[in-house]
C-alpha positions as CSV (number, residue, x, y, z in Angstrom):
1,M,4.5,12.0,13.8
2,D,1.0,13.2,13.3
3,L,-0.3,13.7,10.1
4,T,-4.1,14.4,10.9
5,P,-4.1,18.1,10.7
6,F,-2.8,18.3,7.6
7,L,-5.4,15.8,6.0
8,N,-6.4,18.1,3.7
9,S,-3.6,19.2,2.0
10,L,-3.4,16.0,0.5
11,E,-2.8,15.2,-3.2
12,G,-5.0,12.8,-5.4
13,T,-5.2,8.3,-4.5
14,T,-1.9,6.6,-5.2
15,L,-3.8,3.0,-4.8
16,D,-5.6,1.8,-8.3
17,Q,-8.4,1.6,-6.4
18,V,-9.7,3.7,-3.1
19,L,-10.7,2.3,-0.3
20,I,-14.2,2.1,0.3
21,S,-15.3,4.6,1.8
22,V,-18.9,4.0,1.6
23,A,-19.0,1.0,3.8
24,I,-17.3,3.5,6.6
25,S,-20.1,5.7,8.6
26,G,-18.2,6.4,11.4
27,K,-14.5,7.4,12.2
28,V,-11.1,5.8,11.2
29,A,-8.0,5.8,12.7
30,I,-4.6,5.2,10.7
31,A,-1.0,4.2,12.0
32,M,1.3,3.5,10.0
33,K,5.1,3.2,9.9
34,G,6.5,6.2,8.5
35,R,5.5,9.3,6.5
36,F,5.4,7.0,2.9
37,L,2.6,4.5,4.3
38,L,1.1,7.0,5.9
39,R,0.3,8.9,3.4
40,S,-0.5,6.2,0.9
41,V,-3.0,5.0,3.3
42,C,-4.6,8.0,3.5
43,E,-4.4,9.5,0.0
44,S,-6.3,6.1,-0.8
45,F,-9.4,7.4,1.1
46,K,-12.0,9.4,-1.3
47,D,-13.4,10.5,1.6
48,R,-10.7,12.1,4.1
49,T,-13.2,13.3,6.5
50,R,-13.6,9.9,7.8
51,I,-10.2,10.2,9.0
52,G,-9.6,11.2,12.5
53,C,-6.3,9.9,13.5
54,A,-3.4,9.8,11.1
55,V,-0.1,9.3,13.3
56,T,3.2,7.0,13.0
57,D,3.1,5.9,16.4
58,E,1.2,3.9,18.8
59,A,0.9,6.3,22.1
60,T,-0.5,9.0,19.9
61,C,-3.2,6.7,18.2
62,L,-4.6,5.6,21.3
63,S,-4.6,9.1,22.8
64,Y,-7.0,9.7,19.7
65,L,-9.1,6.5,20.2
66,G,-9.5,7.7,23.8
67,R,-11.4,11.0,22.9
68,E,-14.4,10.0,20.9
69,P,-15.9,6.5,19.2
70,Y,-14.0,5.2,15.9
71,E,-15.2,2.8,13.4
72,L,-12.1,1.5,11.7
73,L,-8.5,1.1,12.5
74,I,-5.8,0.4,10.2
75,C,-2.3,0.2,11.2
76,T,1.0,-1.7,10.3
77,D,2.5,-4.5,12.7
78,Y,6.1,-2.2,13.3
79,L,5.0,1.5,13.9
80,E,8.0,4.4,14.3
81,D,7.2,3.9,18.2
82,G,5.1,1.0,19.3
83,N,3.7,-2.5,18.2
84,G,1.0,-2.5,16.1
85,F,-0.7,-5.8,17.6
86,E,-0.8,-4.0,20.7
87,L,-2.4,-1.7,19.7
88,A,-4.9,-3.4,18.1
89,R,-5.6,-5.5,21.1
90,K,-5.4,-2.2,23.5
91,A,-7.9,-0.6,21.0
92,R,-10.5,-3.1,20.6
93,A,-10.1,-3.1,24.6
94,A,-10.9,0.2,24.8
95,Q,-13.8,0.4,22.1
96,P,-15.2,-3.2,21.2
97,G,-17.0,-2.1,18.6
98,L,-13.7,-0.9,16.8
99,R,-13.1,-3.0,13.3
100,V,-9.3,-3.5,12.7
101,V,-7.0,-4.3,10.1
102,V,-3.5,-4.8,10.5
103,L,-0.9,-4.8,7.8
104,A,1.7,-7.3,8.4
105,L,5.2,-5.6,7.3
106,G,6.7,-8.7,8.6
107,D,4.4,-11.1,6.9
108,V,3.6,-13.2,9.6
109,I,1.1,-12.9,12.4
110,P,3.1,-13.7,16.0
111,A,2.2,-16.8,17.8
112,Q,0.6,-14.9,20.5
113,Y,-1.8,-13.4,18.7
114,V,-2.3,-16.2,15.6
115,E,-5.9,-16.7,17.7
116,A,-6.8,-13.6,19.1
117,P,-10.5,-12.8,18.4
118,W,-9.7,-9.2,18.5
119,L,-7.4,-9.5,15.6
120,E,-9.9,-9.8,12.6
121,A,-8.1,-8.9,9.3
122,V,-4.3,-9.5,8.6
123,V,-2.9,-8.4,5.0
124,A,0.7,-9.5,4.4
125,E,3.1,-7.2,3.1
126,A,3.6,-9.7,0.4
127,D,0.4,-9.5,-1.3
128,F,0.6,-5.9,-2.0
129,I,3.1,-6.1,-4.8
130,G,0.6,-8.3,-7.0
131,D,-2.6,-6.6,-7.9
132,Q,-4.5,-8.2,-5.6
133,R,-5.8,-4.8,-3.5
134,P,-5.9,-6.9,-0.1
135,L,-6.3,-3.8,2.1
136,Q,-9.6,-3.1,0.4
137,A,-10.6,-6.4,0.6
138,A,-9.7,-6.5,4.5
139,V,-11.9,-3.4,4.7
140,L,-15.1,-4.8,3.2
141,A,-14.6,-8.1,5.4
142,V,-14.5,-6.4,8.4
143,M,-17.1,-3.9,7.9
144,G,-19.6,-6.8,6.8
145,H,-18.3,-8.5,10.3
146,H,-16.3,-10.7,9.1
147,S,-12.2,-12.1,9.4
148,Y,-9.7,-11.7,6.7
149,R,-6.0,-13.0,6.1
150,S,-4.7,-12.0,2.7
151,P,-3.6,-15.1,0.3
152,S,-0.1,-15.7,1.3
153,L,-0.8,-15.9,5.0
154,R,-4.0,-18.3,4.2
155,S,-1.6,-20.9,2.0
156,G,1.5,-20.0,4.3
157,T,3.6,-19.6,0.9
158,L,5.1,-16.3,-0.2
159,P,4.7,-15.1,-4.0
160,Y,7.8,-15.0,-6.1
161,L,9.5,-12.3,-5.7
162,S,11.5,-11.0,-8.9
163,C,14.2,-8.0,-7.9
164,P,15.5,-6.3,-10.9
165,R,18.8,-4.1,-11.9
166,L,17.8,-0.4,-11.4
167,T,19.8,2.9,-12.5
168,K,20.7,5.0,-10.6
169,R,18.4,7.5,-11.2
170,E,15.6,4.6,-10.3
171,Y,17.4,4.4,-7.0
172,E,17.2,8.1,-6.5
173,V,13.5,8.2,-7.5
174,L,12.5,4.8,-5.3
175,D,14.5,6.3,-2.0
176,L,12.6,9.6,-2.5
177,L,9.3,8.0,-2.9
178,A,10.1,5.4,0.0
179,S,10.8,9.1,2.3
180,G,6.8,10.3,1.1
181,L,7.8,13.2,-1.3
182,T,5.1,14.0,-3.7
183,D,6.3,14.2,-7.0
184,R,6.5,18.5,-7.3
185,E,8.7,17.4,-3.7
186,I,11.0,15.1,-6.1
187,A,11.4,17.5,-8.8
188,E,12.6,20.2,-6.5
189,S,15.1,17.5,-4.7
190,L,16.5,16.2,-8.1
191,V,16.6,19.7,-9.9
192,V,14.1,18.9,-12.4
193,S,10.5,19.9,-13.5
194,E,7.6,18.3,-12.2
195,E,6.7,16.7,-15.2
196,T,10.1,15.1,-15.7
197,A,9.7,13.7,-11.8
198,K,7.1,11.8,-13.2
199,T,8.1,10.5,-16.1
200,Y,11.0,9.0,-13.6
201,T,8.7,7.4,-11.3
202,K,6.1,6.1,-14.6
203,R,9.9,4.5,-15.5
204,L,10.3,3.3,-12.2
205,L,7.2,1.7,-11.8
206,K,7.7,-0.2,-15.3
207,T,11.4,-1.5,-14.4
208,L,9.5,-2.7,-11.0
209,D,6.9,-4.1,-13.0
210,V,4.3,-2.7,-10.4
211,N,1.2,-0.4,-10.7
212,N,1.6,2.2,-8.3
213,R,4.1,4.0,-6.1
214,L,2.9,1.8,-2.9
215,Q,3.6,-1.4,-4.6
216,A,6.9,0.0,-5.5
217,V,8.5,0.8,-2.6
218,L,7.2,-2.4,-0.8
219,K,8.3,-3.9,-3.2
220,G,12.2,-2.1,-3.0
221,M,11.8,-3.2,0.5
222,R,11.6,-6.6,0.1
223,C,14.2,-6.6,-2.2
224,G,16.4,-4.6,-0.1
225,M,16.5,-2.0,-2.2
226,V,15.1,0.8,0.0
227,Q,14.2,1.5,3.8
228,I,11.1,3.3,5.2
């Protein structure tokens, strides 16, 4: 999936605090597994004109990176096609000055990449569920030419995870969120008003004890409630 031509049509921010766009002067490449994660990270940028590539596979991302210089790459370890760690390796080989942040949905750094000098920042999926804003910290670190590992990767211990019981409606909403649907699209799918759809989403966030949609879907994934 290539979301790049449609960046201007995205809605508001989905993270509590937008990424620090002011620290980024060049182009940003984003490669995420699935529509939901891709939209969420793109929408977290206050200045989306910085985003030159928003895709879900390794090959398309490398194609964009081959056309012009980029300053930052944010990718997941798993992609719809390809591997995020390999994408990071190849991207840095092509553009040595590129800064790289990897979101590890598997919560680990594979042994062959642990000491890789090109792997500057890695954020574990588990650390997104708490209100720690590790992606923002990782971006700030690499833009300041520092390395970064999110808390669970530094400690080697995953945070405690409490999985509540959802209602049938909450499962439906969580599944639709994970599919990357907006409030309007969720409303259409459930045949309710947009305001009602927003209320459903707020109730889901409260039940899951999270602050935003990204945290909700990632917690749902970790609890085995949903897949992307």
